[in-house]
RORO-383148 format. One line per field, with one value per atom (N, C-alpha, C): x, y, z; residue in three letters; atom name; residue number from 1. Coordinates in steps of 0.001 Angstrom, whole numbers, plus 500000, padded with zeros to 6 digits. Atoms other than C-alpha are relative to their C-alpha. Example, Ala and Ser with C-alpha at 12.3 -4.5 7.8 and 13.67 -1.06 7.14 Angstrom:
2
px <- (500890; 512300; 500900; 499180; 513670; 499230);
py <- (498810; 495500; 501200; 498810; 498940; 501090);
pz <- (500000; 507800; 500000; 499940; 507140; 500730);
aa <- (ALA; ALA; ALA; SER; SER; SER);
at <- (N; CA; C; N; CA; C);
i <- (1; 1; 1; 2; 2; 2);
***
This chain:
114
px <- (499682; 357039; 498681; 501208; 354466; 499942; 500168; 353067; 500887; 499162; 354901; 501467; 498606; 358232; 500269; 499844; 357683; 500099; 499980; 356928; 501322; 498718; 360034; 501146; 498976; 362141; 499991; 500111; 360829; 500478; 499571; 361375; 501521; 498545; 364929; 500675; 499479; 365578; 499899; 500182; 364158; 501013; 499015; 366402; 501399; 498677; 369505; 500085; 500013; 368481; 500137; 499898; 368001; 501429; 498602; 371490; 500876; 499159; 372882; 499875; 500173; 371505; 500251; 499783; 372392; 501433; 498636; 375562; 500156; 499907; 374734; 498664; 501196; 372165; 498808; 501113; 370088; 499326; 500543; 369669; 499308; 500599; 368972; 498605; 501297; 366144; 498993; 500897; 364689; 499512; 500386; 364704; 499107; 500772; 363392; 498563; 501316; 360452; 499197; 500687; 359544; 499021; 501018; 356251; 500067; 499913; 356788; 501131; 498881; 360159; 499643; 500427; 358680; 499042; 500930; 355861; 500749; 499193; 358388; 500733; 499255; 360461; 499106; 500906; 357469; 499532; 500375; 356429; 501132; 498857; 359929; 500248; 499845; 360135; 498948; 501051; 356817; 500388; 499527; 358331; 501051; 498972; 361325; 499371; 500652; 359051; 499189; 500714; 356949; 500977; 498969; 360150; 500376; 499689; 360969; 498914; 501098; 357523; 499969; 499958; 357846; 501062; 498920; 361102; 499759; 500004; 360320; 498697; 501281; 356618; 499873; 500124; 356963; 500757; 499195; 359444; 499515; 500499; 357450; 499381; 500498; 356668; 500944; 499011; 359603; 501112; 498863; 363033; 500802; 499358; 363821; 499869; 500013; 364794; 499666; 500276; 363881; 501232; 498755; 367528; 500155; 499950; 367375; 499050; 500971; 364247; 500480; 499479; 365880; 501106; 498935; 368937; 499419; 500650; 366690; 499347; 500636; 364729; 501048; 498936; 367942; 500564; 499482; 369199; 499015; 501010; 365921; 499853; 500201; 365752; 501283; 498729; 369450; 500137; 499895; 369037; 499428; 500541; 367157; 501129; 498892; 370546; 500684; 499389; 371491; 499064; 500924; 368417; 499576; 500462; 367190; 499147; 500865; 364484; 500645; 499233; 366751; 499105; 500899; 363864; 499419; 500545; 362357; 501085; 498912; 365716; 500413; 499631; 366436; 499016; 500992; 363207; 500238; 499765; 364326; 501423; 498598; 367962; 500092; 499806; 368917; 500839; 499280; 370219; 501499; 498549; 373926; 500637; 499397; 374375; 499742; 500141; 374735; 499433; 500632; 372414; 500504; 499545; 373775; 501488; 498579; 377082; 500668; 499277; 379757; 500006; 500028; 379856; 501387; 498651; 383554; 500990; 498921; 386857; 500320; 499662; 387475; 501454; 498653; 390512; 500421; 499492; 392661; 500197; 499815; 392626; 500742; 499222; 395244; 499283; 500739; 392718; 499012; 500949; 390461; 500621; 499419; 391199; 499437; 500605; 389025; 500747);
py <- (500358; 067858; 499753; 500323; 066180; 500810; 499285; 067748; 499428; 500644; 065214; 500381; 499634; 065934; 501454; 498596; 069660; 500155; 499922; 069223; 499478; 500549; 067080; 500956; 499032; 069652; 501186; 498869; 072478; 499598; 500441; 070447; 499844; 500147; 069597; 501369; 498637; 073253; 500666; 499434; 074302; 499400; 500645; 071777; 500553; 499418; 073100; 501440; 498618; 076674; 500020; 500072; 075739; 499697; 500294; 074253; 501238; 498832; 077499; 501085; 498948; 079624; 499504; 500541; 077343; 499523; 500399; 076269; 498574; 501388; 072830; 499288; 500791; 070041; 500374; 499595; 071236; 501259; 498776; 074666; 499685; 500413; 073042; 499430; 500602; 070990; 501035; 498964; 074017; 500886; 499161; 076100; 499211; 500837; 073237; 499806; 500271; 072650; 501255; 498760; 076321; 500395; 499718; 077064; 501440; 498610; 080850; 500173; 499925; 080450; 499300; 500706; 077912; 500859; 499130; 080324; 501142; 498933; 083122; 499468; 500602; 080812; 499785; 500272; 079791; 501280; 498707; 083435; 500531; 499524; 084396; 499133; 500890; 081332; 500310; 499638; 082318; 501265; 498790; 085733; 499636; 500438; 084038; 499268; 500740; 081723; 500922; 499023; 084681; 500683; 499422; 086249; 499018; 501023; 082967; 499945; 500068; 082837; 501247; 498766; 086464; 499904; 500133; 085610; 498871; 501212; 082158; 499689; 500406; 081910; 500369; 499581; 083775; 499068; 500875; 081156; 498558; 501372; 078011; 499680; 500413; 076135; 500372; 499624; 077667; 498976; 500927; 076186; 499998; 500021; 076444; 498598; 501362; 073130; 500018; 500133; 071838; 500371; 499641; 072268; 501518; 498535; 075957; 500559; 499544; 076418; 499694; 500362; 074598; 500961; 499046; 076865; 501351; 498723; 079931; 499948; 500164; 078604; 500045; 500018; 077933; 501397; 498643; 081447; 500897; 499172; 082998; 499651; 500410; 080973; 499988; 500051; 081030; 501139; 498859; 084429; 499689; 500394; 082652; 499745; 500293; 081684; 501257; 498760; 085336; 500814; 499291; 086367; 499075; 500778; 085256; 500887; 499224; 086338; 500135; 499867; 087578; 500053; 499891; 088481; 498637; 501334; 084995; 499055; 500856; 083294; 500343; 499597; 085316; 499480; 500477; 084093; 498550; 501406; 080450; 499739; 500160; 081064; 499764; 500219; 079561; 501125; 498920; 082065; 499730; 500110; 082692; 499333; 500627; 081031; 500860; 499266; 082345; 499034; 500915; 080827; 500193; 499757; 082449; 499725; 500206; 081399; 501346; 498742; 084037; 500373; 499514; 086156; 500033; 500043; 085558; 500561; 499508; 086616; 501420; 498637; 090360; 500076; 499853; 091302; 501446; 498650; 094272; 500673; 499217; 096961; 501275; 498784; 099678; 501233; 498875; 101833; 500589; 499523; 102168; 501116; 498839; 105650; 500235; 499760; 105386; 499339);
pz <- (498628; 112750; 500734; 499252; 114920; 501291; 498736; 118070; 501095; 498998; 120199; 499811; 500268; 118495; 500373; 499634; 118964; 501516; 498540; 122673; 500566; 499545; 123130; 499683; 500361; 121299; 500963; 499076; 123508; 501391; 498682; 126669; 500059; 500062; 125617; 499999; 500074; 124792; 501371; 498662; 128178; 500982; 499131; 129927; 499783; 500289; 128160; 500485; 499521; 128969; 501529; 498536; 132651; 500433; 499691; 132672; 499839; 500276; 131257; 501067; 498985; 134122; 501418; 498664; 137026; 500157; 499716; 138727; 500489; 499532; 140159; 499775; 500307; 139925; 500874; 499135; 142893; 499454; 500592; 141335; 498675; 501267; 137967; 500221; 499713; 139450; 500473; 499511; 141224; 498852; 501142; 138025; 499052; 500918; 135884; 500494; 499436; 138252; 500307; 499641; 138775; 498888; 501018; 136990; 499489; 500445; 136879; 498992; 500935; 135179; 498697; 501198; 132775; 499181; 500716; 131900; 499312; 500600; 131311; 498773; 501105; 129118; 498781; 501118; 127002; 499321; 500584; 126518; 499131; 500767; 125399; 498766; 501142; 123162; 498937; 500957; 121563; 499228; 500688; 120762; 498950; 500946; 119131; 498826; 501069; 117163; 499101; 500825; 116003; 499039; 500861; 114673; 498894; 500993; 112928; 498926; 500977; 111302; 499118; 500782; 110222; 498894; 500982; 108471; 499000; 500813; 107108; 499277; 500593; 106268; 498526; 501409; 102987; 499053; 500843; 101732; 499973; 499966; 102536; 498645; 501302; 099368; 498872; 501009; 097529; 499967; 500074; 097108; 501301; 498682; 100836; 500571; 499460; 102403; 501489; 498567; 105839; 500816; 499314; 106822; 500093; 499978; 105872; 501052; 499007; 107991; 501415; 498681; 110889; 500419; 499695; 110697; 500379; 499693; 110671; 501374; 498686; 113664; 501110; 498995; 115577; 500236; 499851; 114888; 500738; 499334; 116036; 501478; 498606; 119243; 500821; 499269; 120152; 501005; 499087; 121829; 501380; 498695; 124628; 500999; 499105; 126039; 500522; 499523; 126501; 500882; 499114; 128496; 501128; 498852; 131909; 500892; 499111; 134372; 501387; 498767; 137160; 501233; 498838; 139476; 500371; 499709; 139158; 500502; 499548; 139543; 501422; 498643; 142685; 501039; 499029; 144315; 500405; 499647; 144215; 500439; 499616; 145026; 501504; 498570; 148384; 500618; 499318; 150941; 499994; 499967; 150588; 498804; 501173; 147230; 498773; 501257; 143728; 498981; 500943; 141160; 498573; 501360; 138028; 499888; 500245; 136562; 499824; 500178; 136489; 498532; 501375; 133387; 499389; 500531; 132910; 500992; 499153; 134360; 499577; 500391; 134505; 499567; 500553; 132457; 500205; 499794; 133391; 498665; 501219; 130780; 500336; 499782; 130688; 499485; 500554; 128848; 500992; 499005; 131891; 500810; 499345; 133234; 501404; 498680; 136359; 501078);
aa <- (UNK; UNK; UNK; UNK; UNK; UNK; UNK; UNK; UNK; UNK; UNK; UNK; UNK; UNK; UNK; UNK; UNK; UNK; UNK; UNK; UNK; UNK; UNK; UNK; UNK; UNK; UNK; UNK; UNK; UNK; UNK; UNK; UNK; UNK; UNK; UNK; UNK; UNK; UNK; UNK; UNK; UNK; UNK; UNK; UNK; UNK; UNK; UNK; UNK; UNK; UNK; UNK; UNK; UNK; UNK; UNK; UNK; UNK; UNK; UNK; UNK; UNK; UNK; UNK; UNK; UNK; UNK; UNK; UNK; UNK; UNK; UNK; UNK; UNK; UNK; UNK; UNK; UNK; UNK; UNK; UNK; UNK; UNK; UNK; UNK; UNK; UNK; UNK; UNK; UNK; UNK; UNK; UNK; UNK; UNK; UNK; UNK; UNK; UNK; UNK; UNK; UNK; UNK; UNK; UNK; UNK; UNK; UNK; UNK; UNK; UNK; UNK; UNK; UNK; UNK; UNK; UNK; UNK; UNK; UNK; UNK; UNK; UNK; UNK; UNK; UNK; UNK; UNK; UNK; UNK; UNK; UNK; UNK; UNK; UNK; UNK; UNK; UNK; UNK; UNK; UNK; UNK; UNK; UNK; UNK; UNK; UNK; UNK; UNK; UNK; UNK; UNK; UNK; UNK; UNK; UNK; UNK; UNK; UNK; UNK; UNK; UNK; UNK; UNK; UNK; UNK; UNK; UNK; UNK; UNK; UNK; UNK; UNK; UNK; UNK; UNK; UNK; UNK; UNK; UNK; UNK; UNK; UNK; UNK; UNK; UNK; UNK; UNK; UNK; UNK; UNK; UNK; UNK; UNK; UNK; UNK; UNK; UNK; UNK; UNK; UNK; UNK; UNK; UNK; UNK; UNK; UNK; UNK; UNK; UNK; UNK; UNK; UNK; UNK; UNK; UNK; UNK; UNK; UNK; UNK; UNK; UNK; UNK; UNK; UNK; UNK; UNK; UNK; UNK; UNK; UNK; UNK; UNK; UNK; UNK; UNK; UNK; UNK; UNK; UNK; UNK; UNK; UNK; UNK; UNK; UNK; UNK; UNK; UNK; UNK; UNK; UNK; UNK; UNK; UNK; UNK; UNK; UNK; UNK; UNK; UNK; UNK; UNK; UNK; UNK; UNK; UNK; UNK; UNK; UNK; UNK; UNK; UNK; UNK; UNK; UNK; UNK; UNK; UNK; UNK; UNK; UNK; UNK; UNK; UNK; UNK; UNK; UNK; UNK; UNK; UNK; UNK; UNK; UNK; UNK; UNK; UNK; UNK; UNK; UNK; UNK; UNK; UNK; UNK; UNK; UNK; UNK; UNK; UNK; UNK; UNK; UNK; UNK; UNK; UNK; UNK; UNK; UNK; UNK; UNK; UNK; UNK; UNK; UNK; UNK; UNK; UNK; UNK; UNK; UNK; UNK; UNK; UNK; UNK; UNK; UNK; UNK; UNK; UNK; UNK; UNK; UNK);
at <- (N; CA; C; N; CA; C; N; CA; C; N; CA; C; N; CA; C; N; CA; C; N; CA; C; N; CA; C; N; CA; C; N; CA; C; N; CA; C; N; CA; C; N; CA; C; N; CA; C; N; CA; C; N; CA; C; N; CA; C; N; CA; C; N; CA; C; N; CA; C; N; CA; C; N; CA; C; N; CA; C; N; CA; C; N; CA; C; N; CA; C; N; CA; C; N; CA; C; N; CA; C; N; CA; C; N; CA; C; N; CA; C; N; CA; C; N; CA; C; N; CA; C; N; CA; C; N; CA; C; N; CA; C; N; CA; C; N; CA; C; N; CA; C; N; CA; C; N; CA; C; N; CA; C; N; CA; C; N; CA; C; N; CA; C; N; CA; C; N; CA; C; N; CA; C; N; CA; C; N; CA; C; N; CA; C; N; CA; C; N; CA; C; N; CA; C; N; CA; C; N; CA; C; N; CA; C; N; CA; C; N; CA; C; N; CA; C; N; CA; C; N; CA; C; N; CA; C; N; CA; C; N; CA; C; N; CA; C; N; CA; C; N; CA; C; N; CA; C; N; CA; C; N; CA; C; N; CA; C; N; CA; C; N; CA; C; N; CA; C; N; CA; C; N; CA; C; N; CA; C; N; CA; C; N; CA; C; N; CA; C; N; CA; C; N; CA; C; N; CA; C; N; CA; C; N; CA; C; N; CA; C; N; CA; C; N; CA; C; N; CA; C; N; CA; C; N; CA; C; N; CA; C; N; CA; C; N; CA; C; N; CA; C; N; CA; C; N; CA; C; N; CA; C; N; CA; C; N; CA; C; N; CA; C; N; CA; C; N; CA; C; N; CA; C; N; CA; C; N; CA; C; N; CA; C; N; CA; C; N; CA; C; N; CA; C; N; CA; C);
i <- (1; 1; 1; 2; 2; 2; 3; 3; 3; 4; 4; 4; 5; 5; 5; 6; 6; 6; 7; 7; 7; 8; 8; 8; 9; 9; 9; 10; 10; 10; 11; 11; 11; 12; 12; 12; 13; 13; 13; 14; 14; 14; 15; 15; 15; 16; 16; 16; 17; 17; 17; 18; 18; 18; 19; 19; 19; 20; 20; 20; 21; 21; 21; 22; 22; 22; 23; 23; 23; 24; 24; 24; 25; 25; 25; 26; 26; 26; 27; 27; 27; 28; 28; 28; 29; 29; 29; 30; 30; 30; 31; 31; 31; 32; 32; 32; 33; 33; 33; 34; 34; 34; 35; 35; 35; 36; 36; 36; 37; 37; 37; 38; 38; 38; 39; 39; 39; 40; 40; 40; 41; 41; 41; 42; 42; 42; 43; 43; 43; 44; 44; 44; 45; 45; 45; 46; 46; 46; 47; 47; 47; 48; 48; 48; 49; 49; 49; 50; 50; 50; 51; 51; 51; 52; 52; 52; 53; 53; 53; 54; 54; 54; 55; 55; 55; 56; 56; 56; 57; 57; 57; 58; 58; 58; 59; 59; 59; 60; 60; 60; 61; 61; 61; 62; 62; 62; 63; 63; 63; 64; 64; 64; 65; 65; 65; 66; 66; 66; 67; 67; 67; 68; 68; 68; 69; 69; 69; 70; 70; 70; 71; 71; 71; 72; 72; 72; 73; 73; 73; 74; 74; 74; 75; 75; 75; 76; 76; 76; 77; 77; 77; 78; 78; 78; 79; 79; 79; 80; 80; 80; 81; 81; 81; 82; 82; 82; 83; 83; 83; 84; 84; 84; 85; 85; 85; 86; 86; 86; 87; 87; 87; 88; 88; 88; 89; 89; 89; 90; 90; 90; 91; 91; 91; 92; 92; 92; 93; 93; 93; 94; 94; 94; 95; 95; 95; 96; 96; 96; 97; 97; 97; 98; 98; 98; 99; 99; 99; 100; 100; 100; 101; 101; 101; 102; 102; 102; 103; 103; 103; 104; 104; 104; 105; 105; 105; 106; 106; 106; 107; 107; 107; 108; 108; 108; 109; 109; 109; 110; 110; 110; 111; 111; 111; 112; 112; 112; 113; 113; 113; 114; 114; 114);
***
């Protein structure tokens, strides 16, 4: 993979991640353009990539295909979609609006004794 292809892949990944933590296009643009959030994202991505290298480097040159390495990379970096810098996101949130998507619909449980 060339440096340019890697940069485009990271930018595309960052764009998809920004979409996952915002609710509309204005919030998306604010998150995408925020340098502190971008720095946080790149640090967390570097941690995921370090995990990938820890798992995959010993197999390079063996009978592991590029597709296998890509699947491993995707699994290591997929956790980025489950974490977010709440403190940084709250700093760019407009007053009175919610920047994070809801975490789902609460379901009544008869097991809840409280």
